Structure formats: structure tokens, C-alpha cells
N, C-alpha and C positions, 0 to 999 in steps of 0.2 A: 826571108823578108823581101825577096826579089820582087820587083814590079809594084811594091806597095808604097804609096805615097806616105811621107812622114810629115807630121804637123806638130810643131813645138808650141806648148802653151806655158804661160806663167801661172802656176797653180793658184797663187794667191789672187791674182787678177781674175782668173777663171771662176774662183769661188765668189768673188765680189760681183761679177757680172759675166756670165758665160756667153751671152747672146752675140756680141761682136765676133768672137771666135767661131761660134756655131754658124753664123751667117756666112762667114768666109769659107768654112768647110763645105757647106751646102753648095756654094758657087764653084769652088776650086777643087775640092777633094772630098766628095761625099762619102767615100769609104777610105779612111786614112788611119794610120797607126800613130798614136800619141804616146811618145816615150814616157812622159811624166805620169801617165796613168797605166802604162804597160798594157794597152788595150787598143783594139781597132774600133773606131767610132763610125757608126752608120747614122747619117744625119738627115737624109731626105725622107719625107713622110711616106711616099709610096713604097720606097725600099723597105722601110720599117714595117709597114702594114702587110706587105707581101712576105717578107723573109721571116718575120716572127712566127709565122705558121709552119715553117719548115723545121719541125723539131728533129728530123733526122740529120739536119745540118747544124742548126743552132740549138743545142741542148741546154735545158735548164738544170740538168744533173751535173753539179759542179762539186765533186768531193773535196777539192782543195780550195773552194771559194770561201770568201770571208764569211758570208752568211752561214754556210754549212758548218764551218769550224767554230764559229762563235755562238750560234743559236741552235744547232742541230739541223737535221735534214727535214725541213718542213715541206709542205706540198708545193711551194713555189720553186723548189729545187728538185722536182720530179717531173717526168714526162709520161705521156700515154696513160695506160691503165692505172699505174700507181698514183698519178696525179688525180685522175678522175675519181678514184675510190675515195680519196680524202676530201675532194671537192664536194662529192655527193654527200659525204658524212656531215659536213658543216652546213649544207643547204638549208635544213630546217631552221637554223638560226639567222640566216641572212636573206631569206627569200623575200620577194616583194610583199607577199601576204603576211609574213611574220612582222616585217617592218611596219606595215600599215596597222595591223590588229594588235600588236604587242609592244613594239619599241617606241612608236611615235608618242604615245601618251606619257611614257616615262621620260623621254627626251624633253618634252614640253614642261613637265613638272620640275625637272632638275634645272632647266634653263630659267624658268620663272623665279626659282629660289635665288639663283645667281643674280638676276636682274634686280630683284627686290633688295638685295644687299648692296648692289652697285649704285642704284638710282640716287640715293641721297648725297652721294659723294661729289657729284658734279664733274669729275674728271678721273681718268685712269689710263693705264697702259692696257690697251684692248687685247694685246696678245696674252699678257700675264693674267689679267683680271677677268677676262671674258672668254676669249677663244680657247684658252688652255683648259679652264675648268669645264666649259660646256663639252668640249671634246672628251675630256677625261671621264666625266660622269657618265656619258654615253658608253664609253668603252668599258668602264667598270661593270655596267649592267650587261653588256653584250658578252664579255668574256666570262662573267661569273665571279670575278675577283672584286667583290663589292666592298671588302674591308680595306682595300688599298686607298690611300689618300690621293686626291687629284694631283697634288704636286709630285707625289712619288710615281704615279702613272706617267706623267709628262717626263720626269727625269729618266725613268728606265727606258722609255721610248727613244728619247734623245740619245741616251747612252748606246743603245743598240744601232740606231741608224748612223751615228758617228762611227761606230765600230765597223759597220758594213761598208762604209765609204772610206775606210782608213787605208787607202792604197799606198800611202807613204810609210805605213808600218810604225806609226807613233806608238810606243809602248804604253804611254799614259792613256791614250784613247782606248787601246785594247783592254787595259785594266779596268777602266770605267764600264766598258761593255760587259766584261765578266761579272762585275759587281751588280750590274743591272739584271743580267740573266739569273744570278743567284737569288736576288730579291724576288723576282717573278716566280721562281721555283718554290720559294718559301710560301708565297701566297697561294699558289696552286695546291700545294700540300695541305695548307690550312683549310681550303675549301673543298678538297677532294671528296670527302664523304658527305659533307653538308649539302652539296649541290646534287648529289645522286638521288634526287627525288623526281617523281613523275611530274610532268607539266612545265619543267624549266626549259627555256629556249636558249640558255647561255651556250657559248662555244664549248665550255667545259662539259656541260651536261649532254649536249647532242653527240659529242665525240665519244663520251662514255657509252651512251646508248647504242652507238654504231659499233662498239667494241674495237675501237682503234687501240693500239698499244699505248702504254703510258708515255713512251718516248715520242710517238706521233702527236699525242695530245699536247704535251708540253711544247714541242717545237712549233705547232700550229698556233697555239696561244701567243707565243713570243712573236710569231710572224704577224698576227693580228695587231699586237701592240705596237710593233715597229712601224707599221704603216697606218694603223687605225687611229693613232693619236696625232701624229704630226701633220698628216694630210688634211684632216678636217680643221685642225687648229690653224694651219697656215692658210687654208682656203677661206675660212671665216674671216680672219683678220685681213687677209689680202683683198678679198672682195669688198669689205667695208672701206678699206683704204682707197681702192679704185673708184668706188662710187662717190666718196667724199672729195677725192682729187678731181674727178670729172663730173661736176654737178649736172651736166646735160644728160649723162647716163642715168643718174638717179632720178632725174625728171621723167625719163621714159617709164620708170617703174611707178612713179606716183600718178602718171596719167593713164596707166594701163597699156601703154604701147609695148611693154616688155614685162617678163615675169622674173621672179626671184631665181627661178631655175636657170633662165637664160643669163642672168647676171653672174651666177656662180660658174656655169659651164664656160662662159667666155673668159672669165678670170682663169679657170683651170687650163684653158688653151693658151692664154697669153703668158702667164707665169705658172708653168706646170709645177704643182707641189712635189710630184714624183717625176723627176726629169729624165731618168734612164732606167734600164733594166739590163743586167748582164747575162751573157750566154757563153757557153763553151763550144767551140767549133768541133763537131764530132767526126767529120770526114772532109777530105779535100773538096774545095768549092771555089768557084770563081764568081765574083760579083762586081759588076762594072769594070771588068778587065783587071780586077785585083784578086790575086790568088790568096786564099785563106787556107791555113794548114790545121790539121787536127791538134787540139790542145790550146790553140790561141784563144784569148779572151776577147769578146766582142761586146760593145755597149750599144744597145738600141736607144738612141737619144730622143725620147718622146718630146722633151722640151724643145728640141730643134725641129722635129717634124711638125709640131704645132705652130711653128712660125714659117713654114715653107711658103715661099713667095708664089709658088705655082698653084697653091691650094686655097689661099686666103686673100681676100681683097685688100685688107689692111693688117698684115701679119704682125706688125710691131705696135699696133694700137689696141687699146681696150675699147671695143665697140660692140655693145650687146645686140645691135641690129644687124650685124653682118652674118653671113652664112658660115657656120662652123661645123657643118655635118661631117666634114673630113677629119675632125679633131680625134686624137688618139690619147687623150688624157688618162683614160683608164686602161690603156693597153689595146692590143689589136688582135691577139691570137688566143690560144687555149688558156693563157694565164690572165685573161681579162679580169680586172679586179673583182674578186668575189664580194667585197664589201661595197660595191658601187651603189647599190640601192640604199644601204644604210647611210652612206656619205651624202648622197643627194637629198635624202629626207631630212637628215640632221641639219644640213647647211641651208637648203633652199626652202624647207617647210617649217623650220624651227628657228635656227640661230639668227638668220638675217632678218626675216620679217618681225620677229619678236623684239629684236634690238631696236630697229627703227620705229616700231610702234611704241615702245616703252619710253625711249629717251628723246625728248624734244630738243631740237636745235643741235643735234649731234654734228660735231665738226672736228677737223684736225687741230691738234694743239702742239704741233712741232713736226720735225722730220721723221719719216719712217725709214729704217735701215733694213735692207734685205741681204741675205747671204745664202750660199749654197748652189750646187749645180746638179748633184744626184738627187738631193732633196732641197727645195728652195722655198723660202717664205720670209715674211717680215720678222725681224728679231725683236722689234718693239714698235708700238704704234700709239703714241700719245693722242688722246682725244678728250674733248670736254662736251658738256651739254648744259642746257638751260634749266631743265626741270624734268619732271616725269608725269606720266599719265596714270 
């Protein structure tokens, strides 16, 4: 660990709000070892954007990593040809064409049902009652696990992402992760033969059609659930919170000065739902005069790069009119989020516009509480409204 800066964090404070520490790291030690995470954090945007592409140095293949041990070796934990093979296999399910022609209508129908049930109530927790089921119903369709309840989809996703961020080794967190993967495997087994019909665009079906092994299929569906539930859920609720907290930003949407897509993508930059991605150092390497050794764990801190003062005019503000072309919310290298088109469509073309169109006088009804650093979002969001259209 010679020549490597060491930066200490308070894990609980970092979970509550990582941005003060990340800002200091960018300024003082942009490549630094954090003992509490047993990892080297890379925090500046350009370093992340450049180095994530060096798969010969920063490998996604992590045999002893938490995700691999808990969920199986999915395509996110592979490099090169092995990764591309599986990415190509799932493309028919997540392509822009499939999203537009197949998924969007299903997303709108499910979201309308949720809104019809919500509208007469006049108030709710937007995370629990809207963002969660909207995200879960979309994910049920995309994965092919259509018999899973929305609440179970959310619970197993949370169980897995908590497990994958369990760097403190809490046995209770690990046990919940194992229970989550067991439940997913049960649902995959239940739907295995039923979805093996021509014309299905689900992740289960397209991987079967591509003749991936059963282990590959199961691991990749778990991957899709681990990120495909919490990221849209947190981005839907978080963007609504930002727009209601800053009414001048919502006014830009109402006057046509900005789009729902810009509102979502600025939120994903400002409070990145997926805040980091881990890598294993594969060979000796020097970055910013810091020596990295084979086997060391590195975290590319997307949430930090998205607030880099050298790239954004107002990095710590939610401003849908600022230039965010440098944002790396969906990644920057070969592991750029495969579900990005689905996420953008669900959030910016369905969840946000339909909510504000359906509920009149939508407003905050209390404090929103946020948590997380590897995955971050509102834990609850109380809102109320006057009536419905």
C-alpha cells in the first residue's frame, strides 16, 4: 500500500450522505484507499470515464466478489468476448426497437392501473405506493417472472443490492440476500417451460433462444432484478421529489422549456441511483502517482464523477437547464447499462408524465429521507394531491 493515500470514513455518515466525503476526495485524494470499504475509490469523472474502458487493468471478473458469490457470475462480472456474448443474447429484450414497439404499451397500461387505484386516496408514500409498483410491474414483464408480486420483486431486489453492498460482512444481510436469490430461482423454475414460446421478448425467453446455459440465464435475471427494480424506483420517486421541492424546475416542464427526459437525467446525475461499480485490479498499474496492485478492489464512484466541479456548472444543484452531457449515470465503458433504454422510457415517457397529468395539485406532504452510497434513493416520500383528472 506504499504511496497510496488513505482516507477514513464514518460508514453510517457515508450512507446517510456520501457527497461531502466524495467532494473532499475529488479535491485532495482522487485515488485513495478507504479502509472501511477495503477498496480504492476513484472519484473524478474523467478518470472514471477513461479507466473504466481499460479492462486489462480494471477487470469485471471478480471470482471472490460479493455479487459473484451471492448471485452467480452474471455478464456484469465478465470481460471481453464472454461479456459480449451474453450482452448480445439479451439485446432483443432491451433494444430501443423492442422498448418502443413492445414494452411501452405494457408499461403505460400497468402504470394507469396503479394511478387509478391511487387517485381517490388523496395522499400516499410515493416510494411505496407508486414508484415501487410501477418499477416492479415493468420488471415482471421484462424478466418474464409475471407471477411474482410487485412487493416480492421489490423485496428480492433490495435483498440482493444490500447483499452486494455488504462490505461489513453482516450475516443477517447475507442471509436475506440468499433468501432473495432462492425466491427468484423458484419463480424462474416455475416460468421456465411456460415462457419457452415463440414471440416472447422477456429476458428469460431471449436467453433460452440464444441457448445460454441455465446458470447464465439465472444469474443474468438476478442481475436485471438487482438493478432494474431499485434504479427506476429510486429515480422516479427522486425526480418527483426534486421537481416538487424546486417548483421553478417543474415550471420549465410545464412551459416546454425542458423535457421529462431532461428532468430525469439531471436527477440521475445529481443523485445517482447507482453510485458505484466495483472492479478487480488485474495487473500492476499507476494512476495519478498511486500504485495499484493485482487483486486490489477498486470502486468507480459514478455518483462522485457526476458532481465533478470541473465538468458541471452547478454540480451540487438540481438544474435541468444545465449541460450534463458529461454525466456517467449509466456507466462509461463496455458495461454501460444494458437496460438504459428501458429505464429512460419507463421513467421519462411513462411514470413522470402520467403521474403529473393524473394527479392535480401534487405536493410534498412531509420530509423525504434518503440513504445509500453504492445505491442511493429516497426511502420514503409523503405526498398529497387535490383530486384527479
